[in-house]
N, C-alpha and C positions, 0 to 999 in steps of 0.2 A: 174485375168480372165477375167471379163468384166469392174471391176470398181467398182461393185455393191456386196454389203454383200451378199454373197451368202452361205449357210449351205452347206456342203461337206458331213461331218456326224455328227451325234446330238447320244449322248448317251443314247441307248434305255432303260436303268435300272439306272434310276434316283437316285442316292442315295444308290446306292447298294455296300455294301464291296466287292464284288467280281471284282469292275470294280477299286477299288483304293487299294493302299498298301502305308504303312508308309515308309518316305523316311529316318528318322531317329528316333530311341525308345534311350530315355535316361532315367535311371532309379534315378530321383533327384526330390526332392522337389519342388512343381510348385510355385516358389516365383516370385515379381514383377522383380527383376533382372535377374533370369532364362528366364522368357519369353520373356523380352525386348531383352535380347541378342541372342535368338533364333530367333524371328524376324528380327534382323539385319542381320543375317547371311543368312537370307531366301532371304531378298532383294536383298543382295549381292550376292548370287548365281544367282538369278533372272535377275539381272542386267549384270551377264556374260555369260547369255545364247547365243549364236552363232545363227544366222538363218540355217534352212536347206537346200539344194540345193539339187535338183530332175531333171532329164532329162528323159523326156517319150517323144518317139517318136520324137526327135530332137526339142524337146519344153524343155526349161529350166523354172523352178517352184522353186521361192523363197518363206520359208515359215517362216515368222516372230512368235515368239513365246512371247503369252503376259498372263502371269500368275494373277489369282486372288487370293488374301488370303480371303479365307471364311468359311475355316474349322473349327469354333473356338466357344466358348461358350461367353457368356457376360462377365463372370469376366476376359476373354484372351481380351475381344476387351474394358474393362474398363482399363486396364492397358497398353496395346500398345497407346489409345487414351488420356493416362493420368487423366482420368475422375475421379472427386474427390471422388466419392462413386458410391454404386449400386443403390442409390435412385436419380440418375443423367442420362438422356439419353444421350450415348457418340455422338450421331449426331448433336444434337442442345444444349446440356448441360442445358438444362431447368432442374429442381429439379421436385420432384412430388406434391409440393405445387403450381407448375405454371400449372402442365398437364389438369386440369380441366377449365383453361382458355384459350378455344378452338379458339377464335377469335383472342388473341394474339398471341398464337403459329402458329397459320397459314402465319403471317407475318414474322416469324423466317425463316433466312437462315441458312442452314448446316454451322457447324464451318469450316468444311472442306469436300468439296464434294468428297474426295476420301474415307473418312468413309463410304458411300453409297455403296462401292464396297462390302464393308463386308456383305451384305446381312441382313436379319434377321432371329433373332435365337427365335425358337419357345420355350417355356417353356417345361422343362423337371425337372418331378418329380422326387423324391428321391428314391433310390430303395428299402429302408426299408420298404414300404408301399405296398398297391395293385394299388396305382396311376399310372400304368403303360401306354404304349400306345392303350394296346386293353381295358384297362379301359376308357379311353379316348375317344376311337372310341365309345365306347358303349353309352357314354355318350351325345354326339354330335348327335348320330343316334336317340336318343329318347328324344327330347328337352323337351315333355311334361310329360314325367315320369321324368327327370331329374329335371324339373321345380317344380316337386310336391314334390321331396325329398328334396331339395337344399332351395326352396324359392324364388329362382332368377327367372328372368322375363323369360318365355318362348321365347318369340320375342327376347332378348338379346343372350339366349344361341343358338338359330338358325342362327343367324346373324353372332355371332362369330364362329359357326361350318362352315358355308360357306366360310367364308375368310380364315379359316384354310385348307378347303380344297382347296381353289383355290390357296394358295403358297406351296402346295406342290403337285400339281398335274402335274409339268412339262411340262406345256403348256403355251404358249406366253399369256399375260394379257393385256386388254386394261387398263392401267394405268389411266385415264380419269375416267371411271365406276367404277374402283377399289377405287378412291378417294373419289369419291360420297358416295360409298356404306360406306365406313370402317368410313366418317365424320359423317355420318347419324346414325352409331352404335357410336359413341364415344358421338355423344349427346344425343342419347337414356340412354347410362352409366351413362353422367352426369348427366342426368334428374332423373334418377328412383335412382342413388348410390353416389349421392353427397357427403354423408357423408365418403365416402371410398375413399382414394387418387388409381387412376390409377396407377399400377403397371408398370416401366420402359417398359416392354415387351411387354403389352398392347396398350403404349403409342407410340412406335415404330410401331408397325402395324397398328395403326388406323392413325396416322399423319404423318408416313415417308413411309408406307408402298409403296406408288404412287411413290415416288420419285427414291427408289430403284427400280421397276420395270423399269421407265424411263431411267436411267443409265445403266442396264444390258443389255449385250449383248445376254444373256440366257435367259431360262423362270426363273422365279424366285426358282421354286422348283428345281433347280440344285445346287443353292449356301446353301446347307444344311452342319450342322455338323456332320448330323447321318450317314455317313459312317465312320467317325472318332470314334463316339462313338459305332458302331458294331465293330470294330475292337478290343475292349477292350478285350473283351473273346480270341483275338489271343495271347493278350499281357500276359493275366492271363496263357495262356496254355504255352507261351514260358518261363514263369517265373518257370511255375512247372514242366516242363520236361527237359528245356536246361539250367539250370542254377544249381550253386553248391550248394548241400543242409550241405556241413560239413565244417569245417576250411579248410584253407589251410595251417594250420600248424598242425604237427603230433606230 
């Protein structure tokens, strides 16, 4: 067009399953070899993509396709990046034992900047209790009440709630301001709760969130695995209504 990065179209429904569809469904156990196999297959398909050419009013337009591997949870990221355990950060390889050493972590560089393209993964509580998204929204919407119930600092709850809203909003963020706000939040956490090791998910949000924002060409809220998680109900529906319920042998 003019040599500048211009957004021709932006998805108006961020993280909506209605705007996403599964490329392939496999009913197999989610093991490390299966994940690695699917990841290699996806990379091969992406490398084989051909440009799209359009002719509009005697003008030839070439569209190059760049795919980002983002819709995956922490378990998948750890397998793909060969992270030794869930207690390590797949971006900088630091372990939970180092998460409170903020000055040292600031000087650490990502093992591979490509890992920043994977985005940030928000905590996803299990479905066997009431810890769902609606409960979380009510929790962060009322930090004073949440602080009285849990005993956690009201200021910390408020700051974490603001960060979660920021990474979910689907708008472009100021990486420098995000970094300053997140780092002060990390300092507050270490000051008040240094006795409890920071979870890897929180570490990636507070220490690497600004790096992901800087590298991404899209708002960080667009790099979520929520559409994939929301499609789980469709997979269950297919298994219930479109699969054999009896033996193939009579």
